[in-house]
DSSP file (Angstrom, degrees, kcal/mol; ACC not computed):
  #  RESIDUE AA STRUCTURE BP1 BP2  ACC     N-H-->O    O-->H-N    N-H-->O    O-->H-N    TCO  KAPPA ALPHA  PHI   PSI    X-CA   Y-CA   Z-CA
    1    1 A X              0   0    0      0, 0.0    77,-0.0     0, 0.0    76,-0.0   0.000 360.0 360.0 360.0 114.2  -13.4   10.3    7.4
    2    2 A X        +     0   0    0      2,-0.1    47,-0.3    46,-0.0     2,-0.2   0.342 360.0  93.6-110.7   4.8  -10.8   13.0    7.7
    3    3 A X        -     0   0    0     45,-0.1     2,-0.3    46,-0.1    45,-0.2  -0.574  63.7-138.9 -94.3 162.7   -8.0   11.1    5.8
    4    4 A X  E     -A   47   0A   0     43,-3.0    43,-2.8    -2,-0.2     2,-0.5  -0.898   8.6-131.8-119.3 149.3   -7.2   11.4    2.1
    5    5 A X  E     +A   46   0A   0     -2,-0.3     2,-0.3    41,-0.2    41,-0.2  -0.899  38.9 163.3 -99.3 125.5   -6.3    8.8   -0.5
    6    6 A X  E     -A   45   0A   0     39,-2.7    39,-3.3    -2,-0.5     2,-0.1  -0.924  42.1 -90.9-137.6 159.2   -3.2    9.8   -2.5
    7    7 A X  E     -A   44   0A   0     -2,-0.3     2,-0.4    37,-0.2    37,-0.3  -0.422  47.9-105.2 -66.0 147.7   -0.7    8.1   -4.8
    8    8 A X        -     0   0    0     35,-2.3    35,-0.3    48,-0.2     2,-0.2  -0.634  45.1-163.1 -71.2 129.0    2.4    6.9   -3.1
    9    9 A X    >>  -     0   0    0     -2,-0.4     3,-1.5    33,-0.1     4,-1.0  -0.640  33.7 -94.9-111.8 169.9    5.2    9.3   -3.9
   10   10 A X  G >4 S+     0   0    0      1,-0.3     3,-0.7    -2,-0.2     4,-0.5   0.863 122.5  54.3 -52.2 -43.4    9.0    9.0   -3.7
   11   11 A X  G 34 S+     0   0    0      1,-0.2     4,-0.4     2,-0.1    -1,-0.3   0.694 106.8  53.6 -69.0 -17.7    9.2   10.6   -0.3
   12   12 A X  G <> S+     0   0    0     -3,-1.5     4,-2.5     1,-0.2     5,-0.3   0.717  86.9  82.7 -84.3 -22.9    6.7    8.1    1.1
   13   13 A X  H <X S+     0   0    0     -4,-1.0     4,-2.8    -3,-0.7     5,-0.2   0.824  86.1  52.9 -59.2 -38.8    8.6    5.0    0.0
   14   14 A X  H  > S+     0   0    0     -4,-0.5     4,-1.7     2,-0.2    -1,-0.2   0.943 114.0  42.1 -63.5 -47.3   11.0    4.8    2.9
   15   15 A X  H  > S+     0   0    0     -4,-0.4     4,-1.6    -3,-0.3    -2,-0.2   0.912 117.4  46.9 -65.7 -43.1    8.3    4.9    5.6
   16   16 A X  H  X S+     0   0    0     -4,-2.5     4,-2.7     1,-0.2    -2,-0.2   0.892 108.9  54.9 -68.5 -38.7    6.0    2.6    3.7
   17   17 A X  H  X S+     0   0    0     -4,-2.8     4,-2.5    -5,-0.3    -1,-0.2   0.883 105.7  53.3 -60.8 -37.8    8.9    0.1    3.0
   18   18 A X  H  X S+     0   0    0     -4,-1.7     4,-1.8     2,-0.2    -1,-0.2   0.897 110.8  46.3 -63.8 -39.7    9.6    0.0    6.8
   19   19 A X  H  X S+     0   0    0     -4,-1.6     4,-2.7     2,-0.2     5,-0.3   0.906 110.3  53.1 -69.2 -41.3    5.9   -0.9    7.5
   20   20 A X  H  X>S+     0   0    0     -4,-2.7     4,-3.3     1,-0.2     5,-0.6   0.930 109.8  48.6 -58.7 -45.6    5.9   -3.5    4.7
   21   21 A X  H  X5S+     0   0    0     -4,-2.5     4,-1.6     4,-0.2    -1,-0.2   0.883 112.1  49.7 -62.8 -37.4    9.0   -5.1    6.3
   22   22 A X  H  <5S+     0   0    0     -4,-1.8    -2,-0.2    -5,-0.2    -1,-0.2   0.918 120.0  35.3 -66.2 -43.8    7.3   -5.1    9.7
   23   23 A X  H  <5S+     0   0    0     -4,-2.7    -2,-0.2     1,-0.1    -3,-0.2   0.894 135.8  20.1 -78.1 -42.0    4.1   -6.7    8.4
   24   24 A X  H  <5S-     0   0    0     -4,-3.3    -3,-0.2    -5,-0.3    -2,-0.2   0.509  96.8-120.9-111.5  -7.7    5.5   -9.1    5.7
   25   25 A X  S  <<S+     0   0    0     -4,-1.6     2,-0.3    -5,-0.6    -4,-0.2   0.298  86.7  33.9  87.8 -11.2    9.1   -9.5    6.8
   26   26 A X  S    S-     0   0    0     -6,-0.5    -2,-0.1     1,-0.1    -3,-0.0  -0.975  76.2-119.2-166.1 159.0   10.5   -8.2    3.5
   27   27 A X  S    S+     0   0    0     -2,-0.3    11,-2.8    10,-0.1     2,-0.6   0.660  96.2  83.0 -78.9 -16.8    9.8   -5.7    0.7
   28   28 A X  E     -D   37   0B   0      9,-0.2     2,-0.4    10,-0.1     9,-0.2  -0.798  65.9-170.5 -91.6 124.8    9.6   -8.6   -1.7
   29   29 A X  E     -D   36   0B   0      7,-3.0     7,-3.0    -2,-0.6     2,-0.6  -0.933  15.3-142.1-119.1 135.9    6.2  -10.2   -1.7
   30   30 A X  E     +D   35   0B   0     -2,-0.4     2,-0.4     5,-0.2     5,-0.2  -0.881  24.6 171.6-101.0 123.6    5.3  -13.5   -3.5
   31   31 A X  E >  S-D   34   0B   0      3,-2.8     3,-1.4    -2,-0.6    -2,-0.0  -0.996  71.1 -11.0-132.0 125.3    1.8  -13.5   -5.0
   32   32 A X  T 3  S-     0   0    0     -2,-0.4    -1,-0.1     1,-0.3     3,-0.1   0.900 129.3 -54.9  51.4  45.8    0.7  -16.4   -7.2
   33   33 A X  T 3  S+     0   0    0      1,-0.2     2,-0.4    -3,-0.0    -1,-0.3   0.674 117.1 111.5  64.4  20.5    4.2  -17.8   -7.4
   34   34 A X  E <   -D   31   0B   0     -3,-1.4    -3,-2.8     2,-0.0     2,-0.4  -0.978  63.2-132.7-124.1 139.2    5.6  -14.4   -8.7
   35   35 A X  E     -D   30   0B   0     -2,-0.4     2,-0.4    -5,-0.2    -5,-0.2  -0.768  21.5-172.0 -94.7 131.6    7.9  -12.1   -6.7
   36   36 A X  E     -D   29   0B   0     -7,-3.0    -7,-3.0    -2,-0.4     2,-0.8  -0.971  19.7-141.8-121.6 135.8    7.1   -8.4   -6.5
   37   37 A X  E >   -D   28   0B   0     -2,-0.4     3,-2.0    -9,-0.2     4,-0.4  -0.870  11.5-159.1 -95.5 109.0    9.4   -5.7   -5.0
   38   38 A X  G >  S+     0   0    0    -11,-2.8     3,-1.0    -2,-0.8    -1,-0.1   0.767  86.7  67.8 -63.3 -25.3    6.9   -3.3   -3.3
   39   39 A X  G 3  S+     0   0    0      1,-0.2    -1,-0.3   -12,-0.2   -26,-0.1   0.688 106.3  42.5 -66.8 -15.7    9.5   -0.5   -3.4
   40   40 A X  G <  S+     0   0    0     -3,-2.0    -1,-0.2     2,-0.1     2,-0.2   0.411  97.2  95.4-108.7  -0.6    9.1   -0.5   -7.2
   41   41 A X  S <  S-     0   0    0     -3,-1.0    18,-0.1    -4,-0.4     2,-0.1  -0.603  75.6-113.6 -93.7 150.9    5.3   -0.8   -7.4
   42   42 A X  E     + B   0  58A   0     16,-0.6    16,-2.1    -2,-0.2     2,-0.3  -0.400  48.4 158.8 -70.7 160.3    2.7    1.9   -7.8
   43   43 A X  E     - B   0  57A   0    -35,-0.3   -35,-2.3    14,-0.2     2,-0.3  -0.985  35.8-116.4-168.4 177.2    0.4    2.4   -4.9
   44   44 A X  E     -AB   7  56A   0     12,-2.3    12,-2.4    -2,-0.3     2,-0.3  -0.904  21.8-160.2-124.5 153.3   -2.0    4.4   -2.9
   45   45 A X  E     -AB   6  55A   0    -39,-3.3   -39,-2.7    -2,-0.3     2,-0.5  -0.967  16.0-135.9-132.7 151.5   -1.8    5.7    0.6
   46   46 A X  E     -AB   5  54A   0      8,-2.5     7,-3.4    -2,-0.3     8,-1.1  -0.940  33.4-176.0-102.9 128.0   -4.3    7.0    3.2
   47   47 A X  E     -AB   4  52A   0    -43,-2.8   -43,-3.0    -2,-0.5     2,-0.4  -0.970  20.0-177.5-132.6 139.9   -3.0   10.1    4.9
   48   48 A X  E >  S- B   0  51A   0      3,-2.2     3,-2.2    -2,-0.4   -45,-0.1  -0.963  80.6 -20.5-136.1 119.3   -4.2   12.3    7.7
   49   49 A X  T 3  S-     0   0    0     -2,-0.4     3,-0.1     1,-0.3   -46,-0.1   0.875 128.2 -50.8  50.6  42.5   -2.2   15.4    8.7
   50   50 A X  T 3  S+     0   0    0      1,-0.2     2,-0.4     0, 0.0    -1,-0.3   0.348 112.1 122.1  81.9  -6.7    0.9   14.0    7.0
   51   51 A X  E <   -B   48   0A   0     -3,-2.2    -3,-2.2     1,-0.0     2,-0.5  -0.772  63.4-128.9 -93.1 130.4    0.6   10.6    8.9
   52   52 A X  E     +B   47   0A   0     -2,-0.4    -5,-0.2    -5,-0.2     3,-0.1  -0.675  29.3 174.3 -78.2 121.2    0.3    7.5    6.7
   53   53 A X  E     -     0   0A   0     -7,-3.4    20,-3.7    -2,-0.5    21,-0.7   0.581  62.8 -20.9-103.0 -15.1   -2.7    5.5    8.0
   54   54 A X  E     -BC  46  72A   0     -8,-1.1    -8,-2.5    18,-0.3    -1,-0.3  -0.965  57.4-158.5-179.7 168.8   -2.6    2.7    5.3
   55   55 A X  E     -BC  45  71A   0     16,-2.1    16,-2.6    -2,-0.3     2,-0.3  -0.985   6.4-154.3-159.3 165.3   -1.4    1.8    1.9
   56   56 A X  E     -BC  44  70A   0    -12,-2.4   -12,-2.3    -2,-0.3     2,-0.4  -0.985   7.1-158.3-145.5 133.0   -2.0   -0.5   -1.1
   57   57 A X  E     +BC  43  69A   0     12,-1.5    11,-2.4    -2,-0.3    12,-1.3  -0.901  22.5 169.5-109.0 145.0    0.5   -1.6   -3.8
   58   58 A X  E     -BC  42  67A   0    -16,-2.1   -16,-0.6    -2,-0.4     2,-0.3  -0.927  25.2-148.2-146.2 169.1   -0.8   -2.9   -7.1
   59   59 A X  E     - C   0  66A   0      7,-1.8     7,-3.4    -2,-0.3     2,-0.5  -0.991  16.9-137.3-140.5 140.3    0.2   -3.9  -10.6
   60   60 A X  E     + C   0  65A   0     -2,-0.3     2,-0.4     5,-0.2     5,-0.2  -0.861  29.4 166.7 -99.5 128.5   -1.8   -3.5  -13.8
   61   61 A X  E >   - C   0  64A   0      3,-3.0     3,-2.2    -2,-0.5    -2,-0.1  -0.983  65.8 -14.6-142.4 129.5   -1.8   -6.4  -16.2
   62   62 A X  T 3  S-     0   0    0     -2,-0.4     3,-0.1     1,-0.3    -1,-0.1   0.884 127.9 -51.8  47.9  47.9   -4.0   -7.1  -19.2
   63   63 A X  T 3  S+     0   0    0      1,-0.2     2,-0.4     0, 0.0    -1,-0.3   0.661 118.8 110.8  64.5  18.2   -6.5   -4.4  -18.0
   64   64 A X  E <   -C   61   0A   0     -3,-2.2    -3,-3.0     2,-0.0     2,-0.5  -0.944  63.6-134.2-121.3 144.7   -6.7   -6.0  -14.6
   65   65 A X  E     -C   60   0A   0     -2,-0.4     2,-0.6    -5,-0.2    -5,-0.2  -0.854  14.6-160.0 -95.7 129.3   -5.4   -4.7  -11.3
   66   66 A X  E     -C   59   0A   0     -7,-3.4    -7,-1.8    -2,-0.5     2,-0.6  -0.948  12.1-143.4-107.3 119.5   -3.5   -7.1   -9.1
   67   67 A X  E     +C   58   0A   0     -2,-0.6    -9,-0.3    -9,-0.2     3,-0.1  -0.732  22.1 175.9 -84.9 123.5   -3.4   -6.1   -5.5
   68   68 A X  E     +     0   0A   0    -11,-2.4     2,-0.3    -2,-0.6   -10,-0.2   0.859  65.9   3.9 -94.9 -46.0    0.0   -7.0   -4.0
   69   69 A X  E     +C   57   0A   0    -12,-1.3   -12,-1.5   -31,-0.1    -1,-0.4  -0.972  54.4 179.2-137.0 154.2   -0.4   -5.5   -0.5
   70   70 A X  E     +C   56   0A   0     -2,-0.3     2,-0.4   -14,-0.2   -14,-0.2  -0.910  12.7 170.7-150.8 131.4   -3.0   -3.7    1.5
   71   71 A X  E     -C   55   0A   0    -16,-2.6   -16,-2.1    -2,-0.3     2,-0.5  -0.998  18.8-163.6-144.8 137.6   -2.6   -2.5    5.0
   72   72 A X  E     -C   54   0A   0     -2,-0.4   -18,-0.3   -18,-0.2     3,-0.1  -0.989   2.7-167.7-118.6 124.2   -4.6   -0.4    7.4
   73   73 A X  S    S+     0   0    0    -20,-3.7     2,-0.5    -2,-0.5   -19,-0.2   0.576  82.4  51.1 -88.8 -10.5   -2.7    1.0   10.4
   74   74 A X  S >  S-     0   0    0    -21,-0.7     3,-0.6     0, 0.0     5,-0.4  -0.973  86.3-142.4-125.9 115.4   -6.0    2.1   12.1
   75   75 A X  T 3  S+     0   0    0     -2,-0.5    -2,-0.0     1,-0.2     0, 0.0  -0.360  72.6  18.9 -78.0 154.4   -8.6   -0.6   12.3
   76   76 A X  T 3  S+     0   0    0      1,-0.1    -1,-0.2    -2,-0.1     0, 0.0   0.762  91.5 102.7  63.1  31.0  -12.4   -0.1   11.9
   77   77 A X  S <  S-     0   0    0     -3,-0.6    -2,-0.1   -76,-0.0    -1,-0.1   0.298  93.4-109.4-122.5   7.6  -12.1    3.3   10.1
   78   78 A X  S  > S+     0   0    0     -4,-0.1     4,-2.4     3,-0.0     5,-0.2   0.651  75.9 133.1  77.6  15.1  -12.8    2.2    6.5
   79   79 A X  H  > S+     0   0    0     -5,-0.4     4,-2.3     2,-0.2     5,-0.2   0.939  71.5  47.4 -66.3 -47.9   -9.2    2.8    5.4
   80   80 A X  H  > S+     0   0    0      1,-0.2     4,-1.6     2,-0.2    -1,-0.2   0.916 113.9  48.0 -59.7 -43.9   -8.8   -0.5    3.6
   81   81 A X  H  > S+     0   0    0      1,-0.2     4,-1.7     2,-0.2    -1,-0.2   0.911 110.5  51.7 -63.2 -43.0  -12.1   -0.1    1.8
   82   82 A X  H  < S+     0   0    0     -4,-2.4    -1,-0.2     1,-0.2    -2,-0.2   0.877 107.6  52.8 -63.1 -37.7  -11.3    3.5    0.8
   83   83 A X  H  < S+     0   0    0     -4,-2.3    -1,-0.2     1,-0.2    -2,-0.2   0.861 109.9  49.0 -64.8 -35.2   -8.0    2.3   -0.6
   84   84 A X  H  <        0   0    0     -4,-1.6    -1,-0.2     1,-0.2    -2,-0.2   0.798 360.0 360.0 -75.6 -28.9   -9.8   -0.3   -2.7
   85   85 A X     <        0   0    0     -4,-1.7    -1,-0.2    -5,-0.1    -2,-0.2   0.480 360.0 360.0 -77.5 360.0  -12.4    2.1   -4.1
């Protein structure tokens, strides 16, 4: 594993939003009948040499993490699992 897991920062949001729109059709995601704007959510990214390999958006509620999105742009490399850990 040569990638790193880091928080999503302001400069990442444009690139990640484009991927979210490609995968889900919109930056607004409906989970359990509630709409979330992924551009406003905290998240994590997997990065290798400046390239985003995957990401996860979440929300914390009542001491629980709700995962809103998770995406791995390179399959079979453990990126999704690393984002969850």
